[in-house]
N, C-alpha and C positions, 0 to 999 in steps of 0.2 A: 537764861540771861547770856546764852552763847551768841548772840548777834550783835556786833558793836553799835554802841550807842544805846542798847536797850537795856531798860533795869525795870523789869518787870516784879509785879508784887502780887502775891495771893492772898485776898484780903477778906476773913470771914467776919470781921466786925468792923465797925465804925472806927474803933480806934486803931485797929490795924492799919486801914484807909488813910486816917490822919498822920500816923507815924512813918508809913511809908513815904508820903510825901513830905513831909516836914524833914525828916531825917536821912532818907535815901534818894530824895529826889526823883522818884520812880516815875516812869513815863508811860507806862503799860498796865494796864489793871486786869487782874484774873480773878474769877468769881467762880464758885462752886455752886451751880444750880440745884443739886441734889441736898446739900446740908445746909443750905441758906435759904430762909424763905423771902419772898418777893419785898416784902415792907421794909426787911434788913438791906436786901440787894439797893433797893432806892434809896436808903440812908447812905451806904457804903459809896454809892456813885456819886451823890450829892457833895458829901465830905470831900472825896477823893478831888474830884473837881474845883472845889473852891479853895483848898488847903495848898500854901505856897512852900516852898523850898525853905529853911531857915538858913541855910547855909552855913558860915562859921566853922566850928569844929567837924561839922558833918561833911563839908565840903574836901576836907584832905581825905576821907573814906572813898567819895566819888572820884578825886583825882587819880588816886591809887588804881581804882577799876578801870578808868580810862587809860592809864597807862600802859596798862597788861593788855588791853585789847590788841 
């Protein structure tokens, strides 16, 4: 996450994907093909794409990251 505006998340499960979007407003998804089977990758991508950022208390963290960029 050294590029301004990028909040990347390495997701190895559907739960990681959901929380990366809800809590961190991740806008780049990273996947590991060696350790994650195709069906799980498909699930991760689908959940990541349909999950929205919750905002609220999580927005404070995002704002701190953006200020330091």
